[in-house]
Structure formats: C-alpha cells, structure tokens
C-alpha positions in Angstrom: 0.0 0.0 0.0 1.6 3.3 -1.1 1.4 6.8 0.2 -1.9 7.8 -1.4 -3.7 5.0 0.5 -1.8 5.6 3.7 -2.9 9.2 3.6 -6.5 8.1 3.2 -6.1 5.4 5.9 -4.9 8.0 8.4 -7.8 10.3 7.5 -10.3 7.5 8.1 -8.7 6.4 11.3 -10.0 9.4 13.3 -12.2 8.9 16.1 -15.9 9.0 15.1 -17.5 12.4 15.7 -21.1 12.8 16.8 -23.5 13.7 14.0 -24.5 16.9 15.4 -20.9 18.1 15.3 -20.5 16.9 11.7 -23.6 18.8 10.8 -22.4 21.9 12.5 -19.0 21.8 11.0 -20.3 21.4 7.4 -23.0 24.1 8.2 -20.2 26.5 9.0 -18.0 25.6 6.0 -20.9 25.8 3.7 -22.0 29.2 5.0 -18.6 30.7 4.7 -17.9 29.3 1.2 -21.3 30.7 0.0 -20.7 34.1 1.9 -17.3 34.6 0.4 -18.3 33.7 -3.2 -21.5 33.1 -5.1 -24.1 31.3 -3.1 -24.7 28.8 -5.9 -22.8 25.3 -6.4 -23.0 26.0 -10.2 -20.9 29.2 -9.9 -18.8 28.5 -6.7 -16.2 25.7 -7.1 -15.3 25.7 -3.5 -18.9 25.6 -2.4 -19.6 22.7 -4.7 -16.7 20.8 -3.3 -17.8 21.2 0.2 -21.4 20.4 -0.6 -20.4 17.2 -2.3 -18.3 16.2 0.7 -21.2 17.0 3.0 -23.6 14.8 1.1 -21.1 12.0 1.1 -21.0 12.4 5.0 -24.8 12.0 4.8 -25.5 15.6 5.9 -29.3 16.2 5.4 -30.1 18.4 2.5 -32.1 20.8 4.6 -29.0 21.7 6.6 -27.0 22.2 3.4 -29.8 24.4 2.0 -30.2 26.4 5.1 -26.6 27.2 5.3 -26.7 28.6 1.7 -29.9 30.5 2.2 -28.4 32.0 5.4 -25.5 33.3 3.3 -27.7 34.9 0.9 -29.3 37.1 3.5 -28.0 40.1 5.5 -26.6 38.0 8.2 -23.2 39.4 9.2 -22.0 36.3 11.1 -18.3 35.9 10.4 -15.9 32.8 11.0 -12.1 32.9 11.0 -10.0 30.1 9.5 -7.2 29.6 12.0 -4.3 27.1 12.0 -2.5 25.9 15.0 0.7 23.8 15.0 2.0 21.6 17.8 4.3 18.8 18.9 3.2 15.5 20.4 5.2 12.6 21.9 8.5 11.3 20.3 8.9 13.8 17.4 5.2 13.6 16.3 3.7 16.9 14.9 0.2 18.0 14.3 -1.6 20.7 12.3 -4.9 21.7 13.6 -7.2 23.7 11.4 -10.2 25.6 13.0 -13.3 27.6 11.9 -14.5 29.8 14.7 -16.5 32.9 15.5 -14.6 33.3 18.8 -10.9 33.3 18.5 -10.2 33.5 22.2 -12.3 30.5 23.0 -10.7 28.5 20.2 -7.0 29.1 21.1 -7.9 28.5 24.8 -9.4 25.0 24.0 -6.7 24.0 21.6 -3.9 25.0 24.0 -5.7 23.2 26.8 -5.6 19.9 24.7 -1.8 20.1 24.4 -1.2 21.3 28.0 -3.3 18.6 29.6 -1.4 15.8 27.6 1.9 17.2 28.5 2.6 18.2 24.8 3.4 21.6 23.4 1.7 24.1 21.0 4.2 25.6 18.6 4.4 28.9 16.7 3.2 29.5 13.2 5.4 27.8 10.7 7.1 25.4 13.2 5.4 22.3 11.8 4.0 23.1 8.4 7.4 23.2 6.6 7.4 19.5 7.1 4.2 19.0 5.2 2.9 19.5 1.6 -0.5 20.8 0.7 -2.1 18.5 -2.0 -5.5 17.6 -3.4 -6.8 14.2 -2.8 -9.3 12.5 -5.1 -10.7 8.9 -4.4 -13.3 7.0 -6.5 -14.2 3.6 -7.8 -13.5 2.8 -11.5 -12.2 -0.1 -13.6 -9.0 1.5 -15.0 -5.3 1.4 -14.8 -2.8 3.8 -13.2 -1.2 4.4 -16.7 -4.6 5.5 -18.1 -5.3 7.7 -15.2 -1.9 9.4 -15.5 -2.3 9.9 -19.1 -5.8 11.4 -18.7 -4.6 13.8 -16.1 -1.4 14.9 -17.9 -3.5 15.6 -21.0 -5.6 17.9 -19.0 -2.4 19.7 -17.6 -3.0 18.3 -14.1 0.1 18.3 -11.9 0.1 14.7 -10.6 2.0 13.6 -7.5 0.8 10.0 -7.3 -1.8 7.6 -8.6 -2.6 4.3 -6.9 -5.4 1.6 -7.5 -6.4 -1.1 -5.2 -9.4 -3.3 -5.8 -10.8 -0.8 -8.3 -10.4 2.0 -5.7 -8.5 4.8 -7.4 -6.6 7.3 -5.2 -5.0 10.4 -6.8 -2.7 12.9 -5.2 -2.4 16.2 -7.2 -1.3 19.8 -6.7 -4.0 21.3 -4.5 -4.6 24.1 -7.2 -5.5 21.3 -9.7 -8.0 19.4 -7.6 -11.0 20.8 -9.5 -9.4 20.4 -12.8 -8.7 16.6 -11.9 -12.3 16.2 -10.7 -13.8 17.5 -13.9 -11.4 15.4 -16.1 -12.3 12.1 -14.2 -16.0 12.9 -14.3 -16.0 13.5 -18.0 -13.6 10.7 -19.1 -14.7 7.9 -16.7 -18.4 8.9 -16.0 -17.6 9.0 -12.2 -20.6 10.4 -10.4 -19.3 10.5 -6.8 -16.0 10.6 -4.9 -15.1 8.8 -1.8 -12.5 11.5 -1.2 -12.4 15.0 -2.6 -10.4 17.4 -0.4 -7.4 19.5 0.1 -5.1 18.0 2.6 -1.7 18.2 4.2 0.6 15.2 4.0 3.9 15.0 6.0 7.3 14.5 4.2 8.3 12.1 7.0 6.4 10.0 9.4 7.2 8.6 13.0 6.3 5.4 14.7 5.3 5.6 18.4 5.6 3.0 21.3 2.6 2.0 23.2 2.8 4.6 25.9 3.5 7.4 23.4 0.7 6.1 21.2 -1.7 6.2 24.1 -0.7 9.8 24.9 -1.1 10.8 21.2 -4.5 9.1 20.9 -5.7 11.1 24.0 -4.4 14.3 22.5 -6.2 13.6 19.2 -9.4 12.6 21.0 -9.5 15.9 23.0 -8.8 17.9 19.9 -11.6 16.3 18.0 -14.0 17.0 20.8 -13.4 20.7 20.3 -16.3 22.1 18.4 -14.3 24.5 16.3 -11.7 22.1 15.1 -12.2 21.1 11.5 -9.3 19.1 10.5 -6.2 17.6 12.1 -3.2 16.5 10.2 -0.3 14.5 11.7 2.9 12.6 10.9 2.2 9.5 13.0 2.2 6.1 11.1 
C-alpha cells in the first residue's frame, strides 16, 4: 500500500465524531464558502466541493440548503479560519485547522488539549514546513494507473501520485489542480461521486510511536476532535 492510500487510511482512522458536530461543521463551512463567493454550487467551485463532501458524509439536504440560504441574507456572522501547529510525543507533529467565531475561545481550547497531555503548542510555521499541501481524489473505477496518469497529464494536471487497489482509485495532485482533476475524471470515466475530494496536508516524513507514546497521542487527538471549532487535524504518525 503506497502513500496515497496511507494518507486516506490516516484520515479515516480518526475517532468517530457525533453527527451533530459533523452537521455543525459542514454548516459553518458551507455558510462561509457561500458568503465569500457566489451562493450557488454551479458558480462557486469551493462551495460545490464542500457540498459534495457534506452529502457523502450524509449531511441532510435541509442543513445544506439552510446554510446557503443564510449566506444569501443580510446575516453578518463571520468565521475565522485559523491554523495551529503543535508537537506530540516522540517527534510527532500536528496541524490543527479551525473555523471559529470566537478566536479567544478556540485558542484556549486547543492550548488546553496540548497542555493537559503534556505536549506543546508551537508557533506558526514550526510544523507546516514538514508538510505538503495537496489535493486528494478517491473514487471507484475499472481503469489502470497508466490510463489515469495519461488522462490527467493531457488535462495539464500536476500529478503527484496515482494508486489503484481493488478498483479504488486514489490520486494525489497539486492542490490548485484538484477541481481540474475532478472534472477530467467525471467526463472521461463517468464518475458520479467521490469517496474523497479534499485539500489535505501530508507529511514529508512519518514517525512510529511505542505503546505509551501512542496512548498519549491518541488522548491528544481525542481531545482535539472534541473541540467544536476544530475542522481538520493532520499529523505525521504512522
């Protein structure tokens, strides 16, 4: 199993989050994407991507529609996208992305997670230099890696990696080319839905943890995932 599937495996290994938090998370993301651009999935690429991801996470249509309709109104609610970087046990690192309407609350909650597990919150840039921002696209199709690579290169997509396992295709591309890759795959392979369609951060190197360090790391992850304002967590633990 190569890097593309390992990245996806790490993403899926997160602790399950309550449905109410998932709905709230996507509601905020959809609202901000619609507020910052056109409140239409046909005219707003970022909004379309988030809506499709929400649907794949079984977010009800009325929650999606309410968030878009809210963005069309005069509501001046604002959310800040903030990134925190930190250090876990034995050289492990974490990137914590948040979406919040109360910056003081969020930094307090995130810092508390690191402090209570005897880990350390870092400064901006202390961790991200060891990660690459990429686009991830996953779907089912009967094809080959060579055919996918040829298709994407013909569409001028900057491809990092292509892997296929049991007809599950996983592609890593430059994050700026994610939408271009999505359109190419939909048109050429008649793919209607994606198991993965997101911008992610992947580490340049990974670390392994012993049992005690892994328990500490898992506790830190669980605490962070319990924070309502936390959207995504990236790390370098195998």
